[in-house]
C-alpha positions as CSV (number, residue, x, y, z in Angstrom):
1,M,113.3,90.9,57.7
2,K,112.9,94.6,57.1
3,K,110.0,96.4,58.7
4,V,107.7,99.0,57.1
5,G,105.3,101.1,59.0
6,I,102.2,102.1,57.0
7,I,100.2,104.9,58.5
8,G,96.7,104.4,57.2
9,G,97.6,100.9,56.2
10,S,94.0,99.6,56.5
11,G,92.4,102.2,54.2
12,F,91.5,101.9,50.5
13,I,94.9,102.8,49.2
14,G,96.8,101.7,52.4
15,S,95.4,98.1,52.2
16,H,96.9,97.7,48.7
17,I,100.2,99.1,50.0
18,T,100.1,96.7,53.0
19,K,99.4,93.8,50.6
20,I,102.4,94.4,48.3
21,F,104.9,94.8,51.1
22,L,103.7,91.6,52.7
23,E,104.0,89.8,49.4
24,H,107.6,91.0,49.1
25,G,108.6,89.6,52.4
26,F,108.4,92.7,54.7
27,E,107.3,92.8,58.3
28,V,104.4,95.3,58.2
29,K,103.1,97.5,60.9
30,A,99.8,99.0,59.7
31,S,97.8,101.7,61.6
32,T,94.1,102.1,62.2
33,T,92.3,104.9,63.9
34,D,90.2,102.6,66.1
35,I,91.6,99.2,67.1
36,S,88.2,98.2,68.6
37,N,86.5,98.4,65.2
38,E,87.7,95.2,63.5
39,N,85.7,96.0,60.4
40,K,88.4,98.6,59.6
41,Y,91.2,96.1,59.3
42,K,90.1,92.5,59.5
43,H,90.4,92.1,55.7
44,L,94.1,92.4,56.1
45,M,94.2,89.3,58.2
46,Y,93.5,87.2,55.1
47,L,96.4,88.5,53.0
48,K,99.3,86.4,52.0
49,N,102.0,86.4,54.7
50,A,99.6,88.0,57.2
51,E,101.6,86.4,60.0
52,N,104.1,89.2,59.5
53,L,101.4,91.9,60.0
54,H,100.8,93.9,63.1
55,I,97.8,96.3,63.5
56,C,98.3,99.3,65.7
57,E,96.0,102.1,66.8
58,L,97.3,105.5,65.8
59,D,96.1,109.1,65.9
60,V,98.5,111.1,63.7
61,T,97.9,114.3,65.7
62,H,99.2,112.5,68.8
63,K,103.0,112.8,68.8
64,Q,103.7,110.1,71.5
65,Q,101.7,107.5,69.6
66,L,103.5,108.5,66.4
67,S,106.9,108.1,68.2
68,E,106.0,104.6,69.3
69,F,104.7,103.6,65.9
70,V,107.8,104.7,63.9
71,S,110.4,103.7,66.5
72,D,111.6,100.4,64.9
73,C,110.8,100.8,61.2
74,D,113.2,100.8,58.3
75,I,110.7,102.3,55.9
76,L,107.7,104.5,56.6
77,V,104.7,105.2,54.4
78,H,102.3,108.1,55.3
79,S,98.9,107.3,53.8
80,G,97.0,108.4,56.9
81,T,95.2,111.7,55.9
82,P,91.4,111.7,55.6
83,F,89.8,111.8,52.1
84,Q,86.2,112.9,52.4
85,L,84.1,115.2,50.2
86,D,81.4,115.8,52.8
87,F,82.2,117.4,56.2
88,K,80.7,119.5,58.9
89,D,83.9,121.3,60.1
90,A,86.7,121.5,57.6
91,K,89.3,122.5,60.2
92,T,88.8,119.6,62.6
93,E,87.9,116.9,60.0
94,L,90.3,117.8,57.2
95,I,92.8,120.6,57.8
96,D,94.1,119.7,61.2
97,P,94.5,115.9,60.7
98,T,96.2,116.5,57.3
99,I,98.6,119.4,58.1
100,K,99.2,118.8,61.8
101,G,99.5,115.1,61.2
102,T,102.2,115.7,58.5
103,E,104.1,118.2,60.7
104,N,104.1,115.7,63.6
105,F,105.1,112.8,61.4
106,L,108.1,114.7,60.0
107,E,109.2,116.0,63.3
108,V,109.0,112.5,64.9
109,V,110.7,110.7,62.0
110,K,113.7,113.1,62.1
111,G,114.8,111.5,65.4
112,V,114.5,107.8,64.4
113,S,117.9,106.3,63.5
114,T,116.5,103.1,61.9
115,V,114.5,104.8,59.2
116,K,116.1,105.0,55.8
117,K,113.2,105.8,53.5
118,V,109.9,107.8,53.9
119,V,107.2,107.8,51.2
120,V,104.4,110.4,51.5
121,I,101.1,109.8,49.8
122,A,100.4,113.3,48.6
123,S,97.7,114.1,46.0
124,V,97.1,115.6,42.6
125,A,95.9,118.5,44.7
126,A,99.6,119.2,45.5
127,F,99.8,120.4,41.9
128,N,96.2,121.6,41.3
129,T,93.6,122.1,44.0
130,N,90.9,122.6,41.4
131,F,91.1,118.9,40.3
132,P,89.3,117.4,38.5
133,L,88.8,120.9,37.0
134,P,91.8,122.6,35.4
135,P,93.8,125.4,37.1
136,S,92.4,128.8,36.6
137,G,93.1,130.1,33.1
138,R,93.5,126.7,31.5
139,N,91.2,124.4,29.6
140,Q,90.0,120.9,30.6
141,A,92.1,119.2,27.9
142,D,95.3,121.0,28.7
143,T,98.0,118.6,29.9
144,F,99.7,118.9,33.2
145,N,103.0,117.5,34.6
146,E,105.3,117.9,37.6
147,T,107.2,120.9,36.1
148,D,104.1,123.1,35.9
149,T,103.6,125.8,38.5
150,P,101.4,124.4,41.3
151,F,98.0,126.0,41.4
152,M,96.1,126.6,44.7
153,S,92.8,128.4,45.2
154,A,91.1,129.4,48.4
155,D,87.8,128.5,46.6
156,S,88.9,124.9,46.1
157,H,87.6,122.0,48.3
158,P,89.1,122.1,51.8
159,Y,90.5,118.6,51.3
160,A,92.4,119.7,48.3
161,Q,93.7,122.8,50.1
162,A,94.8,120.7,53.0
163,K,96.7,118.3,50.7
164,F,98.4,121.2,48.9
165,M,99.5,122.7,52.2
166,A,100.7,119.4,53.5
167,N,102.8,118.9,50.4
168,Q,104.3,122.4,51.0
169,T,105.1,121.3,54.5
170,V,107.0,118.3,53.2
171,N,108.9,120.5,50.7
172,N,109.8,123.0,53.4
173,F,111.0,120.3,55.7
174,I,113.3,118.9,53.0
175,A,114.7,122.4,52.2
176,K,115.3,123.1,55.8
177,H,116.9,119.8,56.7
178,T,119.7,119.2,54.2
179,Q,121.6,116.5,56.1
180,L,118.9,113.9,56.7
181,D,119.9,110.3,57.2
182,F,116.9,109.1,55.2
183,E,115.2,109.9,51.9
184,I,111.7,111.4,51.5
185,T,109.8,110.7,48.3
186,S,106.2,111.7,47.5
187,V,103.6,110.3,45.1
188,S,100.6,112.3,44.0
189,P,97.8,110.1,42.6
190,V,94.8,111.5,40.6
191,A,91.4,110.0,41.3
192,V,92.1,106.5,42.7
193,F,89.6,104.0,41.5
194,G,89.5,100.2,41.4
195,K,88.6,97.3,43.6
196,S,88.7,97.7,47.4
197,L,90.3,94.9,49.5
198,S,87.6,95.4,52.1
199,Q,83.9,95.6,52.4
200,R,84.1,98.9,54.3
201,A,81.3,101.3,53.6
202,D,83.3,104.4,54.6
203,S,85.7,104.6,51.6
204,T,85.2,107.8,49.7
205,S,86.9,106.4,46.6
206,T,84.6,103.3,46.5
207,G,81.7,105.5,47.3
208,L,82.5,107.9,44.5
209,Q,82.6,105.0,42.0
210,Y,79.2,103.8,43.2
211,V,77.8,107.4,42.9
212,I,79.0,107.8,39.3
213,K,77.9,104.3,38.3
214,N,74.4,105.0,39.6
215,N,74.3,108.6,38.5
216,L,73.5,109.8,42.0
217,V,73.9,113.4,43.2
218,P,74.8,113.4,46.9
219,N,76.1,116.9,47.0
220,A,76.6,120.1,44.9
221,F,80.2,119.2,44.1
222,I,79.2,116.0,42.3
223,Q,76.3,117.8,40.5
224,M,78.9,120.3,39.2
225,L,81.0,117.5,37.8
226,Y,78.0,116.1,35.9
227,D,76.9,119.6,34.7
228,I,80.2,120.3,33.0
229,D,81.0,116.6,32.2
230,A,84.4,117.1,33.9
231,E,87.4,115.3,32.5
232,M,88.3,112.8,35.2
233,A,91.9,111.6,35.4
234,I,92.0,108.1,37.0
235,V,94.6,105.7,38.4
236,N,94.2,102.1,39.5
237,V,94.6,101.6,43.2
238,K,96.8,98.6,42.5
239,D,99.2,100.9,40.5
240,V,99.3,103.3,43.4
241,G,100.3,100.5,45.8
242,Y,103.0,99.3,43.4
243,S,104.3,102.9,42.9
244,V,104.6,103.3,46.7
245,Y,106.5,100.1,47.0
246,K,108.9,101.1,44.2
247,A,109.4,104.6,45.6
248,A,110.2,103.0,49.0
249,T,112.7,100.5,47.7
250,I,114.6,102.5,45.0
251,S,117.4,104.8,46.3
252,G,118.2,108.2,45.0
253,L,114.7,109.6,44.9
254,H,115.0,112.1,47.7
255,G,112.8,115.2,47.2
256,K,111.0,113.9,44.2
257,N,107.2,113.9,43.7
258,Y,105.6,111.7,41.1
259,L,102.2,112.2,39.5
260,L,100.4,108.9,39.3
261,S,97.9,108.9,36.5
262,S,96.5,106.7,33.7
263,E,94.0,108.2,31.3
264,S,91.2,110.8,31.5
265,Y,87.6,110.5,30.4
266,P,84.6,112.7,30.7
267,I,82.7,111.7,33.8
268,S,79.8,110.6,31.5
269,D,82.1,108.0,30.0
270,V,83.2,106.9,33.4
271,G,79.6,106.2,34.2
272,L,79.1,104.2,31.0
273,M,82.2,102.1,31.6
274,L,81.2,101.4,35.2
275,N,78.0,100.0,33.8
276,N,79.9,97.8,31.3
277,K,79.1,100.0,28.3
278,A,81.4,101.4,25.7
279,S,82.7,105.0,26.2
280,K,81.8,107.6,23.6
281,N,85.1,109.3,23.7
282,S,88.7,108.3,23.2
283,P,90.9,108.5,26.3
284,K,93.3,111.4,26.9
285,V,96.3,111.5,29.2
286,I,95.9,115.0,30.7
287,Y,98.0,114.4,33.9
288,Q,101.3,113.2,32.4
289,N,102.8,110.0,33.9
290,Q,106.2,109.8,32.1
291,K,108.2,110.6,35.2
292,A,106.6,107.8,37.2
293,V,106.9,105.4,34.3
294,Q,110.6,106.1,33.9
295,G,111.6,106.7,37.6
296,L,109.5,104.0,39.3
297,G,109.1,101.5,36.5
298,V,105.3,101.6,36.7
299,T,103.1,100.5,33.8
300,F,99.7,102.1,34.4
301,Q,96.6,100.1,33.7
302,S,93.9,101.5,31.4
303,V,90.9,103.2,33.0
304,K,88.7,100.6,31.3
305,R,90.5,97.8,33.1
306,T,90.4,99.8,36.4
307,L,86.6,100.2,36.2
308,Q,86.3,96.5,35.3
309,D,88.2,95.7,38.5
310,Y,85.7,97.7,40.5
311,N,82.8,95.6,39.1
312,S,84.6,92.3,39.6
């Protein structure tokens, strides 16, 4: 039985990744930031084949803990960077865990002989830190794909800047180490919506869906999205989990980064559909997904279906 280590395996996206690997017969080692808080991971205990699941406490900025976590894995998935819109100190809450955690992870994995595949959960911010707004000089309806020049602005949200820099860290590592014994593949999802596997109240993705559904304004960023009726590109969390599984189990994908996206709707339409009402506009596909469709064999679910999942 092959073993996969999933950093962040109890989070919103990570739980779906844990689920699909368990269903496909893998032994799974999933990390959590606080082993004493069972609410963070107890939902995983009810998954199919949960007897093959191990929960480990891990701080990605702690190299020794990382070394122990990755030491006996065949596949590693890094989904352990914080996603939060509100913060008090961007450096300690977002920048350091994201960038330093990625640096530590790559440095540690380099010395593990058992590892054959690494999948990094990047972000659409690796291509555009302004998301869901367009890059500077482009319009909301302009399409975007992996071949476009990545856009980074110091005025973007610190989370987006951190994910952009972390992706650059991965690219630089690949360029520097040309004789690796394992492949590194990245996936970059747009806004990840859908049904959580847990009842946790600290999921930013679940919270964002709740905010939009109820037309709440928790901060200036959300108010801005409402004010301009931003085009929101969305992908189903189940599709992200499946994409990660495929990226981990298909060979020959070293150095590739796949945008994961379904359709885009104005945020006003997202609110309507979250309330089981019809959208006023037709969907667009602004962030192109052909590379993932062809390379990973993913069929992306419609946004309407994704938002129905959230309400189910």
